Every structure is written in structure tokens, then in C-alpha cells.
C-alpha positions in Angstrom: 19.2 -11.2 -2.1 16.7 -13.9 -1.1 13.6 -12.0 0.0 10.4 -13.1 1.7 7.4 -10.9 0.6 4.4 -11.2 2.9 1.2 -10.2 1.1 3.0 -10.5 -2.2 -0.2 -11.6 -4.0 -1.9 -8.4 -3.1 -2.1 -5.2 -5.1 1.1 -3.4 -4.1 3.0 -6.5 -3.1 2.5 -8.1 -6.5 3.9 -5.1 -8.3 6.9 -5.0 -6.0 7.6 -8.7 -6.6 7.8 -8.0 -10.3 10.4 -5.3 -9.7 12.4 -7.5 -7.4 12.5 -10.4 -9.8 13.5 -8.1 -12.7 16.3 -6.8 -10.5 17.7 -10.3 -10.1 16.5 -11.0 -6.5 15.1 -14.4 -5.5 11.6 -13.9 -4.1 9.3 -16.1 -2.0 5.7 -14.8 -1.6 3.9 -15.7 1.6 0.2 -14.9 1.3 -3.1 -16.2 2.7 -5.0 -15.2 -0.5 -7.7 -13.7 1.7 -7.4 -10.5 -0.4 -4.6 -11.4 -2.8 -4.7 -13.4 -6.1 -2.5 -16.3 -7.1 -2.6 -15.1 -10.7 -0.9 -11.8 -9.6 2.2 -13.6 -8.4 5.2 -13.4 -10.8 5.8 -16.9 -12.3 9.5 -16.8 -11.2 8.6 -16.2 -7.6 8.1 -19.1 -5.1 4.7 -19.1 -3.5 3.6 -20.2 0.0 -0.2 -20.3 0.7 -0.3 -19.6 4.4 -1.4 -17.0 7.0 0.8 -15.1 9.4 -1.3 -16.3 12.3 0.2 -19.8 11.6 3.4 -19.1 13.4 4.7 -22.8 13.1 4.3 -22.6 9.4 6.0 -19.3 9.3 8.9 -20.6 11.4 9.3 -23.6 9.0 9.4 -21.2 6.0 12.1 -19.2 7.6 14.0 -22.3 8.6 14.0 -23.6 5.0 14.3 -20.2 3.2 17.6 -18.7 4.5 16.3 -15.2 3.7 18.4 -12.1 3.6 15.4 -9.7 4.0 11.7 -9.3 4.3 9.1 -7.0 2.7 6.0 -6.9 4.8 2.7 -5.9 3.0 0.3 -8.4 4.7 -2.3 -6.3 6.5 -5.9 -5.1 6.6 -6.2 -1.7 5.1 -9.7 -0.2 5.2 -10.1 2.9 7.4 -13.9 2.6 7.8 -13.7 -1.2 8.5 -11.0 -0.5 11.1 -13.3 2.0 12.9 -16.2 -0.6 12.8 -14.1 -3.6 13.9 -10.9 -2.4 15.6 -10.0 -5.7 17.3 -9.7 -7.4 14.0 -7.2 -4.8 12.9 -5.2 -5.0 16.0 -5.0 -8.8 15.6 -4.2 -8.8 11.9 -1.9 -5.8 11.7 -0.1 -5.9 15.0 -0.1 -9.5 16.3 0.8 -11.0 13.0 3.6 -8.5 12.6 4.9 -9.5 16.0 4.9 -13.2 14.8 6.9 -12.1 11.8 9.5 -10.2 13.8 9.9 -13.1 16.2 10.6 -15.4 13.4 13.0 -13.0 11.8 14.9 -12.7 15.0 15.1 -16.5 15.5 16.3 -17.0 12.0 18.8 -14.1 12.0 17.2 -12.2 9.1 18.5 -8.7 9.5 16.5 -6.5 7.1 12.8 -5.5 6.7 10.9 -2.9 4.6 7.5 -2.3 6.1 4.4 -1.1 4.2 3.2 1.8 6.4 0.8 4.7 5.7 0.3 8.4 5.9 -2.6 7.5 8.3 0.0 7.5 11.1 -0.2 11.4 11.0 -3.9 11.7 11.5 -5.1 15.2 10.7 -1.8 17.1 10.2 -1.5 20.6 11.4 0.2 21.7 8.3 0.7 20.6 4.7 2.6 19.1 2.9 3.2 16.4 5.5 6.8 16.0 6.6 8.1 12.9 8.5 8.8 14.9 11.7 5.2 16.0 12.3 3.4 14.5 15.4 1.9 11.1 14.9 -1.7 11.3 15.9 -3.6 8.6 14.0 -7.4 9.1 14.2 -8.5 5.6 13.2 -7.4 2.0 14.3 -5.8 1.4 10.9 -3.3 4.2 11.4 -2.9 3.3 15.0 -1.9 -0.3 14.2 0.5 0.8 11.5 2.2 3.2 13.9 2.4 0.5 16.6 4.3 -1.8 14.1 6.7 1.1 13.3 7.4 1.4 17.0 8.1 -2.3 17.2 10.5 -2.0 14.4 12.3 1.0 16.0 12.7 -0.8 19.3 13.9 -4.0 17.6 16.5 -2.0 15.7 17.8 -0.6 18.9 17.7 -3.9 20.8 18.9 -6.6 18.4 20.3 -4.8 15.3 17.4 -5.1 12.9 17.6 -2.8 9.9 14.2 -1.5 9.2 12.6 1.0 6.8 8.9 2.1 7.1 7.5 3.5 3.9 4.6 5.8 4.7 2.8 6.0 1.4 -0.2 7.9 0.4 -2.9 6.7 -2.0 -1.6 3.9 -4.1 -3.1 3.8 -7.6 -2.7 2.8 -11.2 -1.7 -0.5 -12.8 1.4 -2.0 -14.3 2.5 -0.2 -17.5 2.2 -3.4 -19.6 -1.4 -4.0 -18.3 -0.6 -7.4 -17.0 -1.6 -6.8 -13.3 -3.6 -4.2 -11.5 -6.0 -3.5 -8.7 -8.6 -6.1 -7.8 -10.2 -6.0 -4.3 -13.4 -7.6 -3.0 -15.0 -5.5 -1.8 -13.4 -2.6 -3.6 -12.7 0.4 -1.4 -10.3 2.5 -3.4 -11.6 5.5 -5.3 -10.1 5.1 -8.8 -11.2 1.5 -9.4 -14.7 2.3 -8.0 -15.0 5.2 -10.4 -13.9 3.0 -13.3 -16.4 0.4 -12.3 -19.1 3.0 -12.8 -17.6 3.7 -16.2 -17.8 0.0 -17.0 -21.5 -0.2 -15.9 -20.7 -2.3 -12.9 -21.9 0.3 -10.5 -24.7 2.9 -10.8 -22.8 5.7 -9.2 -19.7 6.6 -7.2 -20.4 7.8 -3.6 -18.7 11.1 -2.7 -18.3 11.0 1.1 -18.7 14.6 2.2 -18.8 17.7 0.1 -18.2 20.3 2.8 -14.6 19.7 3.7 -12.3 22.8 3.9 -10.8 22.0 0.5 -11.2 23.9 -2.9 -14.2 21.9 -4.0 -15.4 20.5 -0.7 -14.3 16.9 -1.4 -11.3 15.1 0.3 -7.9 15.7 -1.2 -5.3 12.9 -1.4 -1.8 12.4 -2.9 -2.1 9.7 -5.6 1.2 7.7 -6.0 1.4 5.2 -8.9 2.0 1.6 -7.8 5.0 1.2 -10.1 6.7 4.1 -8.4 6.0 2.5 -5.0 7.5 -0.7 -6.4 10.6 1.1 -7.5 11.1 2.7 -4.1 10.6 -0.5 -2.2 13.4 -2.1 -4.2 15.7 0.8 -3.4 14.8 0.6 0.3 15.5 -3.2 0.6 18.8 -2.8 -1.1 19.9 0.1 1.2 18.6 -0.9 4.6 21.1 0.0 7.3 21.7 -2.6 10.0 20.7 -1.5 13.5 18.8 1.6 12.1 15.1 2.4 11.8 14.2 4.9 9.1 10.7 6.2 8.0 10.0 7.9 4.8 7.0 9.5 3.1 6.3 8.2 -0.4 4.1 10.5 -2.5 4.1 13.0 -5.3 3.8 16.1 -3.2 0.6 17.1 -4.9 -3.0 16.5 -3.8 -6.0 15.9 -6.0 -9.6 16.0 -4.8 -12.2 13.2 -5.2 -14.0 15.4 -7.8 -10.8 15.9 -9.7 -10.3 12.2 -9.9 -13.8 11.6 -11.2 -13.3 14.3 -13.8 -10.1 12.7 -15.0 -11.8 9.3 -15.2 -14.6 10.9 -17.3 -12.0 12.3 -19.7 -10.0 9.1 -19.9 -12.9 6.7 -20.3 -15.2 8.9 -22.4 -18.0 7.7 -20.1 -20.5 9.7 -18.0 -19.9 8.8 -14.3 -22.8 9.5 -12.0 -22.2 10.8 -8.5 -24.1 10.2 -5.3 -23.6 12.5 -2.3 -23.0 10.7 1.0 -22.2 11.7 4.5 -18.6 12.0 5.7 -16.9 8.7 6.7 -15.6 8.4 10.3 -11.8 8.7 10.3 -11.3 10.6 7.0 -9.1 13.7 7.3 -9.9 16.5 4.8 -6.4 16.7 3.1 -3.3 14.5 3.0 -0.4 15.1 0.7 3.3 14.4 1.1 6.6 16.2 1.4 8.7 13.4 -0.1 12.0 15.3 -0.1 13.7 13.1 2.5 13.4 9.9 0.4 14.2 11.7 -2.8 17.5 12.8 -1.2 18.2 9.5 0.5 17.6 7.2 -2.5 18.0 9.7 -5.4 14.5 8.8 -6.4 11.7 10.7 -8.2 8.2 9.4 -9.0 7.9 8.8 -12.8 4.1 9.0 -12.9 2.8 12.3 -11.7 0.1 13.2 -14.2 -3.4 12.3 -12.8 -4.8 11.6 -16.3 -1.9 9.2 -17.1 -2.3 7.4 -13.7 -6.1 7.0 -14.3 -5.3 5.9 -17.9 -3.1 3.0 -16.6 -5.8 1.9 -14.3 -8.4 2.1 -17.1 -6.3 0.0 -19.3 -6.2 -2.7 -16.7 -9.9 -2.6 -15.7 -11.2 -2.4 -19.3 -9.0 -5.4 -20.2 -9.9 -7.3 -17.0 -13.5 -6.3 -16.2 -13.8 -9.2 -13.7 -10.3 -8.6 -12.3 -8.1 -11.6 -12.2 -11.2 -13.8 -12.7 -11.2 -12.5 -16.3 -8.3 -14.8 -17.0 -9.9 -17.9 -15.5 
């Protein structure tokens, strides 16, 4: 297939592009490089430096591309930032997705896999989280992702779009060969922040809340390795059903607390990692971890990376070899 990947220079998108190229697909990456990195894009993928707000450029890419499918990663993804600046998130995550769907309809592109999130569930009434639980997002980030899912579902019913929304939990780790990894500015994800402390780039890691109703008082999350996410995206794009909308959780089914992640990073790096207690962040649920049985059945898929220490080790390999991220290679 010929696949357009929006946000394909970003963390998860770039890992997915590698898997698609390895599987023999032709890939065109469309990315503004606001948060992505040109060096993360696979050399056999085409690259278009553009923003989804530029609908005329987007239309021209669709006109020239003759795409069979789209993978849509381009979005803003910080929960605290979405609480502080919600209109920016509604514009970037919802309006730009609307532009994309309009161009897909005009060009007759029938398949999309959408990068969604467990944040659509809000604070679930039971754990693990199954797909049929009520959707009650408690922050604008989750609200915008749920709104895009609803656009996909209504488009599937109205004009035959085949759409899959993958609701993943906490993406983490780096490519097994150490060639690409996680590099955000500013960094907001726990594992790279902890490893920056190990590298001496930060004084301490802030633990936001130590009084949650969890075993050690810190937030619990389901950490899914980025290579496992990439594998399941490839399966999804190859199995999209025309005229149907499907949503799947993607996780390991096991939660780890913030303090457990820090302990694993100490073991892996051999470094002392200082902590700084901080107040709870608005919009952070205490615990989120997946029931991923539905996607395991549908795609005969299992995550290959389920050991927390091994996940942190893959991230450590990347960060230790690239202490300045992709700028280390400049």
C-alpha cells in the first residue's frame, strides 16, 4: 500500500514508519517538524514538510500521492498543557483532523488508523479498562481525541470510511537497534525525564502527588513499548474494514507506578536518581491500565516487550548514546 503518515517524524510515528517500510509499504511522511525530527524519518520514506492547517498544501499532496491509506499521529499530546490552553488543543487536534478527513474524502482514500488515547476514558470506574466503558475524559486532550473518534465513526457510516482508533496507554522505550528514540522539547514523559536525571541533565524528577489511592501513593500507568505500538499499527492498517469504525485498547494489561519506574531506572542506569515531591497535576487519574484482549483476538497480536526493566533499558540505550537527542547526530 501507499500510506500517508501524518506526524511521521515524531516519536511513535517514526517507529511506525520504520515498520511499514520494512513490510514493503510505500510511505510518505507529512510533518510540520514542530515537535518531530527530520533525522527520525526513515531514509526510504518520502518527506513533506508542512502543517495540517495548510489545507491547500494537504490537498495537493493527496492529489499527487494516490494514497491507499492514512496513519494519523499529528497532534498535541500534553495533558497539563491542554488544561492550561484548551483552545490550542481543539484547533490542533480536532480542526486539523477535520481538514485531513475532508481531503481523504475528496481524494477517495478509504482507510485510516488514528492515534487515540486511554485518556478518552477519564477516571474509569473499574480496572483494567475495557473498550466498552463510558467515555468521560477529564481533560481537553482526551476530549479532543474522543471528538476525532466520533468524526471517524460518523464518517464510516456516512461515506464508507474504514477507520481504526488505537487507544494506547503510555508509549515508552526506543527502537531495539538504538537508532531512534524519544526526543521531545520540552520533555513531558516520565521515563526520559528520569533518565535525564541519571545523565546529569536534571537535578531531580518531580513526583506529582504521593497520596493517590495506589499501592505506593504515586500514579499507576500501563507502559507499552513503542515497537509493540508500531507492530500493531501495521496490522491495523492492513486489516481496516471498509465502512466500519473500530476502537481498540493497546497496552500490556499491567500497571506500574511512578516510583516503580524510577526504581527500574536506578537499577538499569546504576545511577542515583533524586526525587522531588510536587502537587498533583490537574487532569491526572490515579490509575490507568488496559484490558487489551479485544485487539489480541482481532489481530492475533501480543506485546513482545512486557518487562519494565527491559523497556527502561531500551530507552537508556538510546538516551545514553544520544544525550542531546537527534541533535547528537548533527
